[in-house]
N, C-alpha and C positions, 0 to 999 in steps of 0.2 A: 291521347290526342292523336288524331289521324293526320297523316302526311298528305298535303295537297299535291296533286301532280298536274303538270302542264301537259295538255294534249300533244301527241306526237305529230299532229297534222301540220303540214307545211303549206305555205301560201306562195303563189306565183303572181308576179306583176305582168302587165300586158306585154312589154318587150320580151320577157322570158317565154311567154306563150307563143308569140309570133316567131321565135327562133325554133320552136318545137313543131309548129304546124304551119306549113307553107301557104298561108292565106294572108290577105291584107287586113289592116286594122278595121276598116269599115265593113268588110265581109264578116269578120269575127263578131263585131258588135251587132250586126244585123242578125246573125245566127243566135246571139244571146236574146235579142228582142223577140225572135220567133220561137224561142224555147228549144232550139236545136243544139245549143251549146250551154254548158252550166252558167248559171247567173253569178255575177261578181258580187263581192261583199264590199260595201263602202266603208272605209276606215276614216274618211274625212271628205271634205268637199272636192279634193283633187286626187284622192288616193283610193284606188280600187284594187282588190286582190281576188284571186280564184283559189279554191282548194285544190292542191296538187293532186289529190286522189281523184277528184272529179275530172280534172283535165286528163289525167292518165287513162281513166275509164273511157273518155271520149276518144282518145287516140286509139286505144285498144279496140274499140267498137267501130270506128269510122274510117281510119286511115290504114290502107292496105298497100304494101309495096309490091310492085310487079316487076319482075326481071331485075330487081335491084336498082332500077333507074327511075321509075315512074311512081308517083304517089297520087292516090285518088282520095279526094276529100268528099265527105257526104254528110 
């Protein structure tokens, strides 16, 4: 009998993402709609999550710190 494993993927809720990326909720959701930010996974009628690995990849590819003070979003 093989042992089933739970994937190690973590999920983030919207407030957690907004603490990581300095943009507003409406801007983030517009980026999702345009395909510029990873799409959320609906867990229920009022619950959405994002894969942490996809959010981290977005941060790695789009957010650059300049002089330790300024963050550019793209």
